[in-house]
N, C-alpha and C positions, 0 to 999 in steps of 0.2 A: 440504403445509405452509402455514401461515397466519402472517403477521406483521402487526403493527399498530403504528403510530407513535402511543406514549400517553406524555406527559409525566407524567400523575398516576401511571400505573403504575410508571414509573421511581422516582419520589419514594417511592412506597410500598415498593419493594425496597429502597431505601436506608436508609429508616427502620426497616423490619423487620429489615434485617441488622444495624444498630446494637443493636437491641434483643435480638439473639440472642447476645451475647457474655457471657463470664464464666460458663460453666458447665463449668469443669474440675473434676476430682477427684471425680466421681461414682462410683457402684457400678460393678464390672464386670460383675454379672449384670443380670438383669431383675426388676423389681419390678412385679407386675401390679395392686398396689394403688394405685399412683400412675402417672399417664399424663400426657402432653404432647402437644403438636403439633409436627410438623416441616413448615416450609413452604419450598418450594424455588423460586427465583425464577430464571427463564432468559431471557437476552438474547443477541442477536446483535451483536457486537462488529464493526459496518460500517465504522468509521473506524480500527480498528487501534490505538486509544489505550490498549486494555487496560484500561479502567475505563468504567462507564456513562455515557455521553454523551448528554443530551438537546439537540436531538430526533435526532442522527445515527443513533445506535443504535435497534435494535427489539427489542421483548419478541418471545418465539418460543412459540407454541401447538403443541399435537399432539405434544410431547416425551414419551416414555415414560421414567419415572424409576423407580429401584428403590431400596428402603431394605434394607440388608443388615445382618446382625448382624455386629458388628466380628470377633469371634473366629472363628467358622465360615465367614463369607462366604455364609452362606444368605440367599437373598432372601425377605424376609418380606412385603413388599407392593410393589405397583407403583401408580403414579398417572401421569395424563397432564395435562400443562400446559393451562390455559385460554387465553382469548383474552388475558388480561393476563399471560401468561407464568408463571403460578403454579401449582405442583402441591402439595397438601397431603395430610399423613398425620396423621389426627387418631387418639387414644386410644393413643400409642405408649408402651409402659411405659418406666420409668426405665432406663436401661442405655447402652451404647455401640453406635454404628452408623456406617455411612458411606453416601454417596450415590452412585450411578452413574447414567449416561444410557444407555439402549440405542441404540447407533450406527444401527441400521436406521431409528429414528424421526427422525434429523435428516438424512437424505440422504448421497449420496455425496460431495459437495463440501465439505461442512462437518464440522468435527471439535470435540470438546469441548477447549477451550484452557485452562481452568482451573475448579476447583472451590474456592470459598474456604474451606470447613472439610473437610479430609480426615477428621476424626474428629468425630463428633458425641457428645457426652457429655451425656445427659438427666439431671438431677436432680430430686428431688421438688418443688423449688421452681420449676421451669421450667414456663411455660404454653405457650410458642410459641417455637421455636428457628428461625432463618432460615439458609438456605444458598443463596448466590448462585453460579449456573452461567453461566460465559462460553462461549459458542460463538463459532467463528471460522473463517475460511478458512485454510488452510495457509499458512504463512509461509516463504519461501525467500529465499537468497542471489540477487543479479542473475545471477551466473554459473549457478546451478542453474535458474533461470528460463529462461535462453537455451536451455538443454539440453531443456526439457519439450515434450511435443506440444502442438499447438494445442488450445485448447478448456478449458484448465484455468484455474479461478478462484482467483487467489492474491493474498497480500500480499508486498510488499516493503519495505524502509525504506531510506532513502539521502538523498543531498544532490542538490539541483536544479543542473544544468549549464547549462539553458536554459529559460526560462520559456514558458508556453504563449502569452503575448501577443506574443513574438517573431515567431512564424510564423502565416501565415493558414490552415494546415492542421490547426489544434488538436492541435498535437504539443508535447510537452516531452521534456526529456531528463535521467535521473536516474543517479547512480553510487553505489556502496558500494566497500568495500575488495576486492571480487570482480570487479568489472566495470562496465560502464555498459549502458544500455537506452534506447531511444526509446518514449515513451508516445504513444498515439494516441486520438483520440475523447476527449480529456482533459476532465474536469468537475471543478471546484474546491469543496470542500466547506468548510462552516463560514462561509460568507458572505464570503470573500476574493474579491477581484476579479482578482488576478493572482499569479503565482509567480515568485519571483526568484532567481538564482544564489546559492547558499548557504543557501536554505531547508532545514531539517531536516523531512522529510515521510514519511508512509506512504502507500501507493499499493495500492489495491485495483483489479486488472485481470484480463483474460483473454488467456492466452498465444495470440500469432498471429503472423503475419508480414507484412511490407511490402517489397517490392522485394526479396525474397529473404534478408531479415534478421529475426530474432526481434524482436517487439515486445510491449509490452502493450496491448491494446485495451480500449475503454470505460474507461479509466483514471481512477478517482475518487482526488483527491488530496487529504490532510488535511495542513496545516501545524502542526508542533509547536514550532518554534523557528527561529533563524536563526544562521548562522555567516558567517565572512568568505567572499567570494566564492571559488570553487575556483580553483587556479592552472591554466591550460593547459599542456599538454605540447608543448615545441617539438620540431617535425617538418619534415622536408623537403617540398617540394610532391609528390616522387613517393611518398613514404612515405603523405601525406595521400590521394593519388589512389586507393592501394589499401587504405587504412586498415590499414596494416602487415599485409596478408593477411587482413583482417577482424577482427584483434584489438582495433583501436580503432574499430569501428563504434559510432556514437552518442557516442563520445568527444569532449571538449573539448581542441582542439590550437591550436598558434600556428605560423603561418609569417611568415618575414621575409626581405626582399630579393628579393621576386617581382616580375618585370618582366611588365607587362600586355601581351599579344600579340594579343587579340581581345576585342571586346565584342559582345553581341547581345541584343536585348529580346525576351524569351519572354514575353509579357503574362499576368499582370501583374508577372511578376519580371524581372529583369535578370541576364543571365550574362556572367561574366568568365573569360577563359582566362588564367593567368599561371604562370610558371616561375621557380624560383630557379638554374635550372641544371642540375637533377637530373632535370627531366621536368615536364610540364604538368599542371596542375590547374584544375579548373572549379570557379569559385565562385558561388554563387546568392545574389544580393541579393534577399531577400523584399520582394514589394510591399507587405508589412504595415508595413515599417521605414519608408517615407517617405523614403528616401535619394536625393538627385538623381542621375541617371545621368551627368550631364555632368561629374561629378568624376572619373570613370575614363576614362582616355584611353590608347591603346596607346603603350608607351614609358615610362609612369609606373611607379615601383616602390611596391609596397604592402606593408605588413605588417598581418597580419590574425589574429584570433582568432575561433574558431567552433566549431561542432560538425559531426561528419562524418555525412552522411546518403548511404545507397546509392542509385545511379542506376538499379537495376535490370538493367543491363547488365555487371556485374561490377566496376564502379568506384564510386567515392565522390566526393560533392561537398562543398565546406566552405560552411556557412552562418553567417555572422556574425550575432550576436544584437541587435546595435544600433548606432548610429553610432559609439559609444565604442569598438567592437571593430576599427575600420579606421583605419589611418594611411597617408596618401598622401604620397609624396616626390616 
């Protein structure tokens, strides 16, 4: 498989795609006396936008494309995309066709996400008809991703619960209406410097685990919009300490009325133990936040929002995302 970042190639694809419209109503058969060309442009949707995006997406070479007769489904010709992602069929008789991609030519982890023209109708006046093929990685809900084995390259879509700038270990948290997951090895695409709670994003990552819980590793985030910040789920300290039996792993929660019983510096972070009377919960103040340790004293009451992170020992810790997540009484 060979790919190339080529802004000029994407521009050609879009221009050619616009030129290929308006050929409905042609004959149902073939007319050998009049021929046209069919050009197929193939790109990999790396950012999950579902449209060609320069320069995030890449054209795709060495893809085997088949031109089929619409009625019989017979393969009339095959062609292979070149380094600019284009495969061309010249001298195609007037008639109706469809284009398919040979799956074995794009690899096991990639699939055909969309072909913009399911039926190609060539008329005598046509000289070149363009078909755009979008390849992509499989897209899943977060709950489905959490059940996949490690090593799968997948897309998810969701809302940011905690931005990568909140934690020094390049993690972020994302949820959809099926669940939530922690992203590791995060990279932000599109020139953004941070991501914030409420951002609407797509994420391309590889299924993995950390501290015994599912994650998406080498997670590349693309932001498409913003929404109001998500509302944390109120829980007891005992529920937070077990993430409700793991159901709330990576989730955004809130505790109230928890009394600090102990503090400890675990450089570069700071650890607090607190309970609302239901059971102890460990809270990690990430060194990346720059919150002074002196404000946390045993006997003080705290209300806190944050995400739940497994400790690798069967429990969970609460990690606030910024100083605004913490109220001390």
